[in-house]
DSSP file (Angstrom, degrees, kcal/mol; ACC not computed):
  #  RESIDUE AA STRUCTURE BP1 BP2  ACC     N-H-->O    O-->H-N    N-H-->O    O-->H-N    TCO  KAPPA ALPHA  PHI   PSI    X-CA   Y-CA   Z-CA
    1    1 A D              0   0    0      0, 0.0   109,-2.9     0, 0.0     2,-0.7   0.000 360.0 360.0 360.0 110.5  -11.6   -1.9   -6.6
    2    2 A F  B >>  -AB   6 109A   0      4,-3.3     3,-2.4   107,-0.2     4,-1.6  -0.871 360.0 -31.5-100.1 112.1  -10.0   -4.2   -4.0
    3    3 A D  T 34 S-     0   0    0    105,-2.7    -1,-0.2    -2,-0.7   106,-0.1   0.718 104.4 -77.6  57.0  24.5  -11.8   -7.6   -3.7
    4    4 A H  T 34 S+     0   0    0      2,-0.2    -1,-0.3   104,-0.2     3,-0.1   0.802 125.4  89.2  54.4  30.9  -15.1   -5.8   -4.5
    5    5 A T  T <4 S+     0   0    0     -3,-2.4    28,-3.3     1,-0.4    29,-1.8   0.650  89.6   7.6-125.6 -35.2  -15.0   -4.6   -0.9
    6    6 A F  E  <  -AC   2  32A   0     -4,-1.6    -4,-3.3    26,-0.3    -1,-0.4  -0.993  59.9-141.0-154.5 153.7  -13.1   -1.3   -0.8
    7    7 A N  E     - C   0  31A   0     24,-2.8    24,-2.2    -2,-0.3     2,-0.6  -0.915  19.2-124.7-120.3 142.2  -11.7    1.3   -3.2
    8    8 A L  E     + C   0  30A   0     -2,-0.4    22,-0.2    22,-0.2     3,-0.1  -0.771  32.4 173.9 -78.2 119.8   -8.5    3.4   -3.2
    9    9 A I  E     -     0   0A   0     20,-2.9     2,-0.3    -2,-0.6    21,-0.2   0.453  57.2 -26.1-111.4  -2.9   -9.8    6.9   -3.6
   10   10 A G  E     - C   0  29A   0     19,-1.1    19,-2.9     2,-0.0    -1,-0.3  -0.937  50.9-152.5 171.2 170.5   -6.5    8.8   -3.1
   11   11 A Y  E     - C   0  28A   0     -2,-0.3     2,-0.4    17,-0.3    17,-0.2  -0.984   5.1-154.1-159.5 159.0   -3.1    9.0   -1.7
   12   12 A D  E     - C   0  27A   0     15,-2.7    15,-2.8    -2,-0.3     2,-0.9  -0.948   6.0-158.2-141.3 116.0   -0.4   11.4   -0.5
   13   13 A V  E     - C   0  26A   0     -2,-0.4     3,-0.3    13,-0.2    13,-0.2  -0.851  11.0-173.4 -94.6 107.0    3.3   10.6   -0.5
   14   14 A R  S    S+     0   0    0     11,-2.4     2,-0.4    -2,-0.9    -1,-0.2   0.685  75.2  43.9 -77.4 -19.1    4.6   13.1    2.1
   15   15 A S        +     0   0    0     10,-0.7    -1,-0.2     1,-0.1   112,-0.1  -0.699  59.0 158.6-130.0  77.9    8.3   12.3    1.5
   16   16 A R  S    S+     0   0    0     -2,-0.4   111,-3.3    -3,-0.3     2,-0.5   0.812  74.1  39.5 -75.2 -29.1    9.0   12.1   -2.3
   17   17 A Q  E    S+f  127   0B   0    109,-0.2     2,-0.3   111,-0.1   111,-0.2  -0.985  76.1 161.6-122.8 125.7   12.7   12.8   -1.9
   18   18 A V  E     -f  128   0B   0    109,-2.6   111,-2.9    -2,-0.5     6,-0.1  -0.940  33.3-125.6-139.0 158.4   14.6   11.2    1.0
   19   19 A K    >   -     0   0    0     -2,-0.3     3,-2.2   109,-0.2    64,-0.2  -0.699  51.0 -79.9 -95.6 156.4   18.1   10.4    2.0
   20   20 A P  T 3  S+     0   0    0      0, 0.0    -1,-0.1     0, 0.0     3,-0.1  -0.312 121.8  27.2 -53.2 137.4   19.1    6.9    3.0
   21   21 A G  T 3  S+     0   0    0     62,-1.7     2,-0.1     1,-0.3    65,-0.0   0.336  96.5 123.7  89.1  -6.3   18.1    6.2    6.6
   22   22 A A    <   -     0   0    0     -3,-2.2    61,-2.9    62,-0.2     2,-0.4  -0.419  63.7-109.5 -86.4 163.1   15.2    8.7    6.4
   23   23 A T  E     - D   0  82A   0     59,-0.2     2,-0.4    -2,-0.1    59,-0.2  -0.756  23.5-153.4 -94.3 136.5   11.5    8.0    7.1
   24   24 A V  E     - D   0  81A   0     57,-3.3    57,-1.9    -2,-0.4     2,-0.5  -0.883   6.3-160.1-105.3 139.4    8.9    7.9    4.3
   25   25 A E  E     + D   0  80A   0     -2,-0.4   -11,-2.4    55,-0.2   -10,-0.7  -0.986  10.4 178.9-124.2 125.6    5.3    8.7    5.1
   26   26 A V  E     -CD  13  79A   0     53,-2.8    53,-2.9    -2,-0.5     2,-0.5  -0.992   9.1-163.8-125.9 128.1    2.5    7.6    2.7
   27   27 A I  E     -CD  12  78A   0    -15,-2.8   -15,-2.7    -2,-0.4     2,-0.4  -0.956   7.3-168.5-112.5 125.6   -1.2    8.2    3.4
   28   28 A T  E     -CD  11  77A   0     49,-2.5    49,-2.9    -2,-0.5     2,-0.4  -0.888   9.4-147.1-112.6 147.0   -3.8    6.3    1.5
   29   29 A Y  E     -CD  10  76A   0    -19,-2.9   -20,-2.9    -2,-0.4   -19,-1.1  -0.945  19.0-174.7-118.5 133.3   -7.5    7.1    1.4
   30   30 A W  E     -CD   8  75A   0     45,-2.9    45,-2.1    -2,-0.4     2,-0.4  -0.912  17.5-154.3-132.0 149.5  -10.1    4.3    1.1
   31   31 A R  E     -CD   7  74A   0    -24,-2.2   -24,-2.8    -2,-0.3     2,-0.3  -0.995  22.2-130.7-124.5 132.8  -13.9    4.0    0.7
   32   32 A I  E     +C    6   0A   0     41,-3.0    40,-2.9    -2,-0.4   -26,-0.3  -0.648  26.0 174.3 -81.6 132.6  -15.8    0.9    1.9
   33   33 A T        +     0   0    0    -28,-3.3     2,-0.3     1,-0.3   -27,-0.2   0.620  64.2   5.7-113.0 -21.2  -18.1   -0.6   -0.7
   34   34 A S  S    S-     0   0    0    -29,-1.8    -1,-0.3    36,-0.1     2,-0.1  -0.991  78.7 -93.4-157.7 160.6  -19.3   -3.8    1.0
   35   35 A I        -     0   0    0     -2,-0.3     2,-0.3    -3,-0.1    32,-0.1  -0.457  40.4-165.0 -72.6 146.2  -19.1   -5.7    4.3
   36   36 A T        -     0   0    0     30,-0.4    33,-0.1    33,-0.2   -31,-0.0  -0.972  27.4-158.7-132.4 149.7  -16.4   -8.3    4.6
   37   37 A N        +     0   0    0     -2,-0.3     2,-0.3     2,-0.1    30,-0.1   0.296  67.9 104.2-102.9   6.8  -15.8  -11.1    7.1
   38   38 A K  S    S-     0   0    0     28,-0.1     2,-0.8    63,-0.0    -2,-0.1  -0.698  72.7-131.5 -88.8 138.3  -12.1  -11.2    6.2
   39   39 A E        -     0   0    0     -2,-0.3    62,-3.2    27,-0.1    63,-0.4  -0.824  38.7-165.2 -86.9 111.2   -9.5   -9.7    8.5
   40   40 A L  E     -G  100   0B   0     -2,-0.8     2,-0.4    60,-0.2    26,-0.3  -0.616  20.0-162.0-104.4 156.9   -7.4   -7.5    6.1
   41   41 A V  E     -G   99   0B   0     58,-2.3    58,-2.2    -2,-0.2     2,-0.3  -0.997  14.1-142.8-132.4 135.9   -4.1   -5.8    6.3
   42   42 A L  E     -GH  98  61B   0     19,-0.8    19,-2.4    -2,-0.4     2,-0.4  -0.729  17.7-161.1 -94.8 149.0   -3.0   -3.0    4.0
   43   43 A F  E     -GH  97  60B   0     54,-2.6    54,-1.7    -2,-0.3     2,-0.4  -0.971  16.3-167.4-130.7 149.4    0.6   -2.7    2.7
   44   44 A T  E     -GH  96  59B   0     15,-1.9    15,-1.7    -2,-0.4     2,-0.4  -0.990  19.8-175.0-128.1 124.3    2.8    0.0    1.3
   45   45 A H  E     -GH  95  58B   0     50,-2.6    50,-2.4    -2,-0.4     2,-0.6  -0.939  24.9-145.9-121.9 140.4    6.1   -1.2   -0.3
   46   46 A V  E     -GH  94  57B   0     11,-3.1    10,-3.1    -2,-0.4    11,-1.1  -0.942  31.7-138.5 -96.2 119.5    9.0    0.6   -1.8
   47   47 A L  E     - H   0  55B   0     46,-2.9     8,-0.3    -2,-0.6    11,-0.0  -0.638  15.2-163.3 -88.2 136.4   10.2   -1.7   -4.6
   48   48 A S        -     0   0    0      6,-2.9     7,-0.1    -2,-0.3    -1,-0.1   0.751  29.2-130.1 -88.1 -26.0   13.9   -2.2   -5.0
   49   49 A G  S    S+     0   0    0      5,-0.6     6,-0.1     1,-0.3    -2,-0.1   0.469  70.3 122.8  83.8   1.7   13.9   -3.7   -8.5
   50   50 A Q    >   -     0   0    0      3,-0.5     3,-0.8     1,-0.1    -1,-0.3  -0.871  56.5-150.5-100.0 122.8   16.1   -6.5   -7.3
   51   51 A P  T 3  S+     0   0    0      0, 0.0    -1,-0.1     0, 0.0    -2,-0.0   0.820  96.3  53.1 -63.4 -30.6   14.7  -10.0   -7.8
   52   52 A D  T 3  S+     0   0    0      1,-0.3    -2,-0.0     2,-0.1     0, 0.0   0.734 129.9  15.5 -78.4 -20.6   16.5  -11.5   -4.7
   53   53 A R  S <  S+     0   0    0     -3,-0.8    -3,-0.5     1,-0.1    -1,-0.3  -0.584  71.7 173.4-149.5  79.7   15.0   -8.8   -2.4
   54   54 A P        +     0   0    0      0, 0.0    -6,-2.9     0, 0.0    -5,-0.6   0.725  63.0  66.8 -68.7 -22.8   12.1   -7.0   -4.2
   55   55 A V  E     -H   47   0B   0     -8,-0.3    -8,-0.2     1,-0.2     3,-0.1  -0.885  53.2-179.5-105.8 120.2   11.0   -4.9   -1.3
   56   56 A L  E    S-     0   0B   0    -10,-3.1     2,-0.3    -2,-0.6    -9,-0.2   0.882  73.7  -9.5 -80.2 -41.9   13.4   -2.2   -0.1
   57   57 A A  E    S+H   46   0B   0    -11,-1.1   -11,-3.1    26,-0.1    -1,-0.3  -0.980  72.6 161.8-154.9 155.6   11.2   -0.8    2.7
   58   58 A Q  E     -H   45   0B   0     -2,-0.3     2,-0.3   -13,-0.2    24,-0.2  -0.993  25.7-151.9-164.9 164.2    7.6   -1.4    3.8
   59   59 A Q  E     -H   44   0B   0    -15,-1.7   -15,-1.9    -2,-0.3     2,-0.5  -0.928  10.3-164.8-145.8 134.9    4.9   -1.2    6.4
   60   60 A D  E     +H   43   0B   0     -2,-0.3     2,-0.3   -17,-0.2   -17,-0.2  -0.981  34.9 126.0-115.8 122.0    1.9   -3.5    6.7
   61   61 A A  E     -H   42   0B   0    -19,-2.4   -19,-0.8    -2,-0.5     2,-0.3  -0.973  40.6-157.3-168.1 156.3   -0.9   -2.3    8.9
   62   62 A L        -     0   0    0     -2,-0.3     4,-0.1   -21,-0.2    15,-0.1  -0.855   6.7-176.6-143.4 108.2   -4.6   -1.5    9.1
   63   63 A D  S    S+     0   0    0     -2,-0.3    -1,-0.1     1,-0.2    14,-0.0   0.521  79.4  58.5 -84.2  -6.6   -5.6    0.9   11.8
   64   64 A V  S    S-     0   0    0     11,-0.0    -1,-0.2     3,-0.0     5,-0.1  -0.846  93.8-133.2-121.3  90.7   -9.3    0.6   11.0
   65   65 A P    >   -     0   0    0      0, 0.0     3,-2.1     0, 0.0     4,-0.3  -0.106  10.3-128.8 -51.9 138.0  -10.1   -3.1   11.5
   66   66 A S  G >  S+     0   0    0    -26,-0.3     3,-1.2     1,-0.3   -30,-0.4   0.713 103.4  69.3 -65.4 -21.6  -12.1   -4.5    8.6
   67   67 A W  G 3  S+     0   0    0      1,-0.2    -1,-0.3   -27,-0.1   -28,-0.1   0.637  98.8  52.8 -72.2 -10.2  -14.7   -6.1   10.9
   68   68 A Y  G <  S+     0   0    0     -3,-2.1    -1,-0.2    -4,-0.0    -2,-0.2   0.465  83.3 123.0 -95.5  -4.3  -15.8   -2.5   11.7
   69   69 A W    <   -     0   0    0     -3,-1.2   -33,-0.2    -4,-0.3    -3,-0.0  -0.299  39.5-171.5 -67.1 139.5  -16.3   -1.4    8.1
   70   70 A I    >   -     0   0    0    -35,-0.1     3,-2.4   -36,-0.0   -38,-0.3  -1.000  35.6-100.5-128.1 130.0  -19.6   -0.1    6.9
   71   71 A P  T 3  S+     0   0    0      0, 0.0   -38,-0.2     0, 0.0     3,-0.1  -0.208 109.5  28.0 -51.8 134.9  -20.4    0.5    3.2
   72   72 A G  T 3  S+     0   0    0    -40,-2.9   -39,-0.1     1,-0.4     2,-0.0   0.041  93.1 118.7  99.2 -23.8  -20.1    4.2    2.4
   73   73 A D    <   -     0   0    0     -3,-2.4   -41,-3.0   -42,-0.1    -1,-0.4  -0.330  46.5-158.7 -70.9 157.5  -17.5    4.9    5.2
   74   74 A A  E     +D   31   0A   0    -43,-0.2     2,-0.3    -3,-0.1   -43,-0.2  -0.948  11.0 178.3-133.6 155.4  -14.1    6.2    4.3
   75   75 A F  E     -D   30   0A   0    -45,-2.1   -45,-2.9    -2,-0.3     2,-0.4  -0.976  23.0-128.3-151.6 163.4  -10.8    6.2    6.2
   76   76 A A  E     -D   29   0A   0     -2,-0.3     2,-0.5   -47,-0.2   -47,-0.2  -0.941  16.4-158.2-114.5 138.8   -7.1    7.2    5.9
   77   77 A Q  E     -D   28   0A   0    -49,-2.9   -49,-2.5    -2,-0.4     2,-0.5  -0.978   5.6-154.7-117.6 126.5   -4.3    4.8    6.5
   78   78 A V  E     -D   27   0A   0     -2,-0.5     2,-0.5   -51,-0.2   -51,-0.2  -0.882   9.6-172.5-101.5 126.8   -0.8    6.2    7.4
   79   79 A H  E     -D   26   0A   0    -53,-2.9   -53,-2.8    -2,-0.5     2,-0.4  -0.983   3.6-178.4-117.5 129.7    2.2    4.0    6.6
   80   80 A R  E     +D   25   0A   0     -2,-0.5     2,-0.3   -55,-0.2   -55,-0.2  -0.989  10.3 157.9-126.6 136.6    5.7    5.1    7.8
   81   81 A F  E     -D   24   0A   0    -57,-1.9   -57,-3.3    -2,-0.4     2,-0.4  -0.985  35.9-112.8-155.1 159.8    8.9    3.2    7.2
   82   82 A V  E     -D   23   0A   0     -2,-0.3   -59,-0.2   -59,-0.2   -24,-0.2  -0.804  22.1-131.0-101.6 132.9   12.6    3.9    7.0
   83   83 A I        -     0   0    0    -61,-2.9   -62,-1.7    -2,-0.4   -26,-0.1  -0.677  42.1-101.8 -75.5 130.6   14.7    3.7    3.9
   84   84 A P    >   -     0   0    0      0, 0.0     3,-2.1     0, 0.0   -63,-0.3  -0.216  21.6-124.8 -56.5 142.6   17.7    1.5    4.6
   85   85 A P  T 3  S+     0   0    0      0, 0.0    -2,-0.0     0, 0.0   -63,-0.0   0.726 111.3  56.8 -59.9 -20.5   20.9    3.4    5.2
   86   86 A T  T 3  S+     0   0    0      2,-0.1     2,-0.1   -65,-0.0    -3,-0.0   0.393  77.0 129.8 -91.9   2.8   22.6    1.4    2.4
   87   87 A A    <   -     0   0    0     -3,-2.1     3,-0.1     1,-0.1    -4,-0.0  -0.340  57.0-128.1 -62.8 133.8   20.0    2.3   -0.2
   88   88 A A        -     0   0    0      1,-0.1    40,-0.2    -2,-0.1    -1,-0.1  -0.499  31.9 -93.8 -77.5 149.7   21.5    3.5   -3.5
   89   89 A P  S    S+     0   0    0      0, 0.0     2,-0.3     0, 0.0    40,-0.2  -0.327  78.4  86.2 -59.9 146.6   20.4    6.9   -5.0
   90   90 A G  E    S- I   0 128B   0     38,-2.2    38,-3.2    -3,-0.1     2,-0.4  -0.869  77.7 -57.3 149.6 178.9   17.6    6.5   -7.5
   91   91 A D  E     - I   0 127B   0     -2,-0.3    36,-0.2    36,-0.2    34,-0.0  -0.765  43.3-169.8 -94.5 137.4   13.9    6.3   -8.1
   92   92 A Y  E     - I   0 126B   0     34,-3.0    34,-2.5    -2,-0.4   -44,-0.1  -0.993  19.7-125.2-130.8 125.3   11.9    3.5   -6.4
   93   93 A P  E     - I   0 125B   0      0, 0.0   -46,-2.9     0, 0.0     2,-0.4  -0.308  17.9-140.0 -67.7 151.5    8.3    2.6   -7.2
   94   94 A L  E     -G   46   0B   0     30,-2.6    29,-2.3   -48,-0.2     2,-0.4  -0.943  18.4-172.2-110.9 133.7    5.6    2.5   -4.5
   95   95 A E  E     -GI  45 122B   0    -50,-2.4   -50,-2.6    -2,-0.4     2,-0.3  -0.957   3.8-166.9-124.0 147.4    3.0   -0.2   -4.4
   96   96 A V  E     +GI  44 121B   0     25,-2.5    25,-2.4    -2,-0.4     2,-0.3  -0.946  23.3 129.7-127.7 152.7   -0.1   -0.6   -2.2
   97   97 A G  E     -G   43   0B   0    -54,-1.7   -54,-2.6    -2,-0.3     2,-0.3  -0.942  38.7-112.9-173.4-167.3   -2.4   -3.5   -1.7
   98   98 A A  E     -G   42   0B   0     21,-0.4     9,-2.4     9,-0.3     2,-0.3  -0.973  18.0-172.5-146.1 157.1   -4.1   -5.7    0.9
   99   99 A Y  E     -GJ  41 106B   0    -58,-2.2   -58,-2.3    -2,-0.3     2,-0.4  -0.969  33.5-100.4-145.9 162.7   -3.9   -9.3    2.1
  100  100 A T  E  >  -G   40   0B   0      5,-2.4     4,-1.9    -2,-0.3     5,-0.3  -0.709  24.3-143.8 -85.6 133.7   -5.9  -11.5    4.4
  101  101 A L  T  4 S+     0   0    0    -62,-3.2    -1,-0.1    -2,-0.4   -61,-0.1   0.882  93.6  59.6 -64.7 -39.2   -4.3  -11.9    7.8
  102  102 A R  T  4 S+     0   0    0    -63,-0.4    -1,-0.2     1,-0.2   -62,-0.1   0.909 126.7  10.1 -59.9 -47.1   -5.3  -15.5    8.2
  103  103 A D  T  4 S-     0   0    0      2,-0.1    -1,-0.2    -3,-0.1    -2,-0.2   0.376  92.8-123.6-119.4   4.0   -3.6  -16.9    5.1
  104  104 A Q     <  +     0   0    0     -4,-1.9     2,-0.4     1,-0.2    -3,-0.2   0.702  58.0 151.5  62.8  20.7   -1.4  -14.0    3.9
  105  105 A Q        -     0   0    0     -5,-0.3    -5,-2.4     1,-0.0    -1,-0.2  -0.717  45.7-124.3 -87.1 129.4   -3.1  -14.1    0.5
  106  106 A R  B     -J   99   0B   0     -2,-0.4    -7,-0.3    -7,-0.3     2,-0.3  -0.401  25.1-120.3 -68.0 146.8   -3.2  -10.8   -1.4
  107  107 A V        -     0   0    0     -9,-2.4    -9,-0.3    12,-0.2     2,-0.1  -0.632  30.1-105.8 -88.6 150.4   -6.6   -9.6   -2.5
  108  108 A M        -     0   0    0     -2,-0.3  -105,-2.7  -106,-0.1     2,-0.4  -0.421  24.8-142.9 -75.9 147.3   -7.4   -9.1   -6.1
  109  109 A V  E     -BE   2 118A   0      9,-3.2     8,-3.1  -107,-0.2     9,-0.8  -0.918  15.7-160.7-110.0 138.1   -7.6   -5.6   -7.6
  110  110 A Y  E     - E   0 116A   0   -109,-2.9     2,-0.0    -2,-0.4  -106,-0.0  -0.903  11.4-129.8-120.8 147.2  -10.2   -4.9  -10.4
  111  111 A D    >   -     0   0    0      4,-2.7     3,-1.9    -2,-0.3    -1,-0.0  -0.192  44.6 -84.2 -82.5-177.3  -10.4   -2.1  -12.9
  112  112 A E  T 3  S+     0   0    0      1,-0.3    -1,-0.1     2,-0.1    -2,-0.0   0.752 129.9  54.9 -62.7 -24.9  -13.5    0.0  -13.6
  113  113 A A  T 3  S-     0   0    0      2,-0.1    -1,-0.3     3,-0.0    -3,-0.0   0.507 120.7-107.6 -85.0  -4.5  -14.9   -2.6  -16.0
  114  114 A G  S <  S+     0   0    0     -3,-1.9    -2,-0.1     1,-0.3    -1,-0.0   0.574  73.9 139.1  89.6   9.7  -14.6   -5.3  -13.2
  115  115 A D        -     0   0    0      1,-0.1    -4,-2.7     2,-0.0    -1,-0.3  -0.703  59.3-109.3 -89.0 138.8  -11.7   -7.1  -14.8
  116  116 A P  E     +E  110   0A   0      0, 0.0    -6,-0.3     0, 0.0     3,-0.1  -0.432  35.8 175.5 -66.8 137.6   -8.9   -8.3  -12.6
  117  117 A I  E     -     0   0A   0     -8,-3.1     2,-0.3     1,-0.4    -7,-0.2   0.348  52.8 -75.7-124.5   2.8   -5.6   -6.4  -13.0
  118  118 A G  E     -E  109   0A   0     -9,-0.8    -9,-3.2     1,-0.1    -1,-0.4  -0.920  50.9 -72.2 137.2-162.3   -3.4   -7.9  -10.3
  119  119 A D  S    S+     0   0    0     -2,-0.3   -21,-0.4   -11,-0.2     2,-0.3   0.079 103.9  31.2-125.4  23.8   -2.9   -7.8   -6.5
  120  120 A Y        -     0   0    0    -23,-0.1     2,-0.4   -11,-0.1   -23,-0.2  -0.966  64.8-133.6-163.1 168.7   -1.4   -4.3   -6.0
  121  121 A I  E     - I   0  96B   0    -25,-2.4   -25,-2.5    -2,-0.3     2,-0.4  -0.999  19.3-130.6-130.9 136.2   -1.5   -0.8   -7.5
  122  122 A L  E     - I   0  95B   0     -2,-0.4   -27,-0.2   -27,-0.2     3,-0.1  -0.717  20.6-175.4 -82.0 134.0    1.5    1.4   -8.2
  123  123 A I  E     -     0   0B   0    -29,-2.3     2,-0.3    -2,-0.4   -28,-0.1  -0.079  51.4 -80.6-121.9  33.9    1.1    4.9   -6.8
  124  124 A G  E     -     0   0B   0    -30,-0.3   -30,-2.6     2,-0.0    -1,-0.3  -0.785  55.9 -86.3 107.7-150.9    4.2    6.7   -8.0
  125  125 A S  E     - I   0  93B   0     -2,-0.3     2,-0.3   -32,-0.3  -112,-0.1  -0.949  16.6-129.8-153.3 168.5    7.7    6.6   -6.7
  126  126 A I  E     - I   0  92B   0    -34,-2.5   -34,-3.0    -2,-0.3     2,-0.5  -0.901  21.1-135.8-120.2 158.2   10.1    8.1   -4.2
  127  127 A T  E     -fI  17  91B   0   -111,-3.3  -109,-2.6    -2,-0.3     2,-0.6  -0.966   6.9-150.3-117.3 123.8   13.6    9.3   -5.0
  128  128 A V  E     -fI  18  90B   0    -38,-3.2   -38,-2.2    -2,-0.5  -109,-0.2  -0.832  21.0-166.3 -90.5 124.5   16.5    8.4   -2.8
  129  129 A V              0   0    0   -111,-2.9    -2,-0.0    -2,-0.6  -112,-0.0  -0.784 360.0 360.0-111.3 153.6   19.1   11.3   -3.0
  130  130 A P              0   0    0      0, 0.0  -111,-0.1     0, 0.0    -1,-0.1   0.514 360.0 360.0 -66.2 360.0   22.7   11.2   -1.7
């Protein structure tokens, strides 16, 4: 439950194993639960594990503008991004979330009981291979 407005209902990581310099494709599936007046952006990040540069690769986009959302509708968002050619081999977590375009503030995520659990969800990982 993202901001009591939309839910993540599934995802597909099309490129679970990649070489440095390759493109990763992640498709997330969403269902609208209420109308919003916020202009939202979805993000998919590959996390590096490095505190000085926590995001290894990313794409932020929303191809279905939130002002068109109608409760009950569903949509798929495709994010594509390139793993840097200098990326070391290893496993890297994937996170998804949303933020408001106006102030760049991430929206809160809630669990099934309605309790806040953070501002992103981990959806698995990718493996960079030599």
